[in-house]
N, C-alpha and C positions, 0 to 999 in steps of 0.2 A: 525634496520638499517634505518638511515635517508635517505630521497630521495635526490639525487644530485641536485644541484641548476640548472644545464643545462641538457638538454635532452641527453640521451644515446641511440644511434641509434639501437643497437641490442635489448635493452629492449623495446624501443618504438615499433619496428616491431613485436617482440613477443607478447606483450600485444595487439597490433592492431589485430593480428591474433586470439587471444583468444576472443576479442570483436566480431569479425566477426562470429566466431564459435557459440558464445552465441546468436547472432542475427539470425543466419540462421538455425542451426541444429534443434531447437525445432519446426520449421515449416516444415522442409524438411525430417527429419529422424524420422520415426515413433517410433522406439524403444526409441529415446530420448524424444519424446513428451509424451510417456507413463511412463518415468522414469526421470522426471525433477530433482528430488532431488539428486540422485547420479551424474547426468550429471553436475549440477551446483557445486556440491561439488568437483568433479574432476577438473573442470575448475578453481575453486577457489584456489585449491592446486597448480595447474600448474602456475596460475597468480602470486601467492605469491612467488613461487620459482623463476620464471623469474625476478621478480622485486626485489628479495632479501630482502623481507619485513618480513621474518620469525622472530618471537621473542617469548619469553615466555608469554609476555603480550597479544599478539595476540591469542595465543593458548588458554589461559585462557578465553579471551573474547568470542572467537568462541564456546567454550564448555559451558561457564557460562551464557552468556546473554539470550539465549532462556529459561533458567530456573530461572534466577535471574535478574530482570530488574534493570538498573542503578538507584541509589538514592532511593532504597527501602530497608527497614530494615529487611524484611523477604524474603525468597526465593520464590517469586511468579513471574512467568514469562509466556512466551507464551506456553511452554510445559505443565505446571501445569494447566493453564486455559483451554486449549483445552482438556486435559485429564479429569479433574474434571467435566467440563460441559458435556463432552461426557459420562461419567459414570452416571451423574445425568439424562440425557436424556435416557440413556439405561435403567435405572431403572424406571423412571417415565414418559416415552414418551407419554403414552396414555393420562394422565392428562394434560401434557403440550400441546400436540397437540389439545386436546379438548378445552382448554382456548383460543388458537388462533383462532380455527374454530368458536367458539361462537362469538367472536368479528367480524370475517369475515362475518358471516351470518347477523349480525345486520347492519353493515355499507356498505357492498357490496365490491367487490374486488378492484374497482378503488380508492375508499376513503381509504380502508385498505392499498393499496400500497402507496398512498400519505402519510398517517399517519406514516407508518413504516419507509419509507426512510427519511422523515423529522425528526422523533424522533431519529432514530439511528444515522443520520448525525449530529445532534446537541448534543447528549449526549456522543458521542464517545470521546470527549475531557475531559469528566468527569469520565466515567467508564472505559476508555482505549479503544483503537482500537481492542484489542484482544477479550475482552468480547463481544464487539459489533459485531464482525465478527462471533463468534460462534452463537449468537442469530440470526443474519441474516441468517446464513446457515440453521438453523432448520426451520425458518419461510418459507424460500423458498421451503423447501421440501414439506410442506403441501398445497402449492398453486395449485389449479386445472388447471394447464397450461401444454401445451406440452413443450418438452425439449427446443425448440428454444426460446419460450417466457420466460421460467423460467431462462435461461442463461441471456437473455437480462435484466430481472428484477435484477438479481444479480449483473451484471456488472454495471448498473446504480446506484444501491444502494452502491456498493463499491467506486464509485467515490465520492458519497456524504459523506460516512464515512471517506474516506481518506482526503477530504477537511476539514470536521468538526473536526477531531482529531487534527488538527494543531493549534487549538485555545488556548490550554494550554500545559504546559510541561508534564502533566500527559497523554495526549492523545497518543503520539507516540514518538519514538526516534528522529525524525527529529526536532520536536518542543523543545524537551529537549536540544538538542545540540545547536539550534539556540539561545535560551534564555541564555544558559551557555556562549556562545561566545559573547553575547551583554550585559552582566550584568554590565560591567564597563563603563567607559566613551566612548562615550558621551550619550548613550541611557539608561543606568542604567535599563536594562530590568528586570522586576519583573514577577510574576505569570500571570498577565493579559496583558503583553506587546503585545503578538501576537493577543490577542482578540481585543485590541485597534487598532493594525496595520492592521490586515487582516479581522476583523469581517465584515466590510462594503462590502467586496468582497465575503467572504466565505458563510455567511448566505444566501444572495440572491442566490448564486450558489446552495446551498443545496436545497432551495425551488424550484428553477427552475428545478433541477434534479428530485425532487419528483413529480412535475407536469408532467414532460416528462415521468417518469416511469409509473405514473397513466395512461397517454394517451397510451403508447405503450403496456400496459398490456392488453388492450382491455375489452370487456364486456363478462363476463363469469357467468353463473348461479351458485349460490353457495347453493341454497336451499336444494339440495339432496346430498350435500357433506358428505362424511364419513371420519372418522379418518383414515389416511393412515396406512398401515401395516409397522411397524418398522422391517427392514430386517437386521440390522447390528448385528454382533456377538460381544462379548466382546473382541475378538482378534482384530477385525477390528478397534474398538474404540482405543485400545492401539497402534496399528500400525499407525493409522492416526496421533496420537500425536507425535510419533516418527518421521514420515515423515515430519511433520511441523517443529520439532526441527532441522532435518537435513537440511531442506531448508534454514532456518534462519541462521544456522551456515555457510552454503555454501555461502550465500549472504554477510555475514560478511567477509569471506575470499576473495570472489571475489572483493568486494569493496576495501578492503585494497590492494589486488594485483594490481588492475588497478588504484590505487590512483596516481601513477607517471604521468599517462596521464592527469589526472585532474590538477595536480600541474603544469606540464610543458606546457600544451596547453589550457585547459579550463580557467585557471585563467587569461590568456592574451587575451581572447575573449571580445570584447565590449559588454556592457550590452544587447543590442538588439539581438546580435548573441547568447549570453549566454542563453537568454530566450528559444530560439529554440533548442539550443544544449542540454539543460537540458532534452530534451525528452529521452536521454539516461537512465534516471531514471526509464523508463519502464522495464528495465532489471537489474538495479543495486540497491543496497541499497542507497536510497536517503539521508539517514543520513550521509553517507561518503561524498557525494557531498556537503551537507550543511557544514560539517566540513572543506572542502577545500575552498568553495566558500565565505561563510558568514564571513565578517570581520567588526570590529567596524568602520573602515575608509569609508565604503560604505554609500551612501546616503539611506534615507528611501525608496526612489523610487527604487533604485537598490535592496535593500533587499526584497521589496515587489515582484518585478519582478521575482527574482531568486526563491523565496519560492513558489509563485503561479505556476510557470512553473513546478517546481518539484512536487508539489502536484497533479496537473492535470495529468502529464505524468505518475505518479505512478499508475494511474488506467488503463493505456492502455493495459498492459500485466500482466500475472499471477505473475511474480517475482517482479513487481513493488511496491507491498504494502502488508502488512500482512493480511488485509481483503481478498485480492485476493487469497493469498495462502491458507488461511483457507477455504474459500468458495469453491474454485476450488477443493480442496481435499475432501470436504464433498459431493459435488455434482458431482464428477468425470468429471469436465470440462477440456477439452483439450486446449492447447495453441491456436490452430487455431480457435476453437469455441469462445474463449475469444477475440481474436484479431479481429474477424469479427464484433464484437460490440464495443469493447473498442478503437480500433485505430480510426475509423471514429468519434466516439463521442469525443475522446480526441482532435483530430485535430480541431473540431468545437469549443470546449471549449477554447483551446489555442488561437484560432483566435479571439474569442469574447473578452477574457480577454486581449489580446494583444492590441486590438483596444481601449478598456477602459483605459488601462494603458498609451498608447501613447497619448490619448486625454487628460488624466489628466496631463501628463507631459507637453504637449503643453500649457495647460491652466495655469499651474503654472509658466511657462516662461513668 
């Protein structure tokens, strides 16, 4: 069903309630915080029903995308990557952990943290954000840190991975859709379009996050570190992959269900307001917002502003990005724990980039 041209009051109110529930319940209701996947799936189903967006194509997309990424000839997607890497680590965890620990002992924990965040942030656009997230999760598990510091490291690293993944269409769905929508006149977007457009903002951002992560991780002795005991059962490995699959499917439904709000209201917001309104991507599939917002008629400055705000906002809460979902699932991070680090850091990054973009805009005038 196509979205009506003009807002429909009862649909707008219903979707606004869904949006509020999604924003509030994961922080206030413990059972929801512990079961984000079924909660978001239920909210997604209700949102699609209220907005009348059910279609065969949507059902196929929600079922298929977590196992078969768009524009790939073979069925390799989020579910398979999480499951396959989980099985590899289940079988060879001691050898893998020993390799990481050897490097950690050589360079020290702060240099190690800087190297890992930088490397994963920059290669996420090449090996995909999914593979990067799985690697990050396992590295975080071996770090000799208390839970609070470990969560802080993971959140900072996920911001870097989310930023870096946008530089090519391979990295994540957001970049794939953006390039697809801009491949015609006047931009003729190719594989390296986003690298040329955003690289000057993203690469320094990744390096700054790596420095910040190295600083926040503190000084910890690694001389007497031992390989951590691997405690996951084969059942847990399989269940985690299923939970990630469910979460991604739920976000596809939720994004589609709430899309009338974006079409009716977001699209009419001035660029400066849209920059801050895009913080909603902390709980929504940012690919949906890109599909609604990005148009060839936009200026390069408008495109940059919209994409940067979506990328940063995606790191603020667990549902905002695939690395967040995978890492939070592996380390059993709760929404409140993530938000305590992600929201303040996201606000600072959004403010810094906003000042940079506004200064650039004024300079160009």
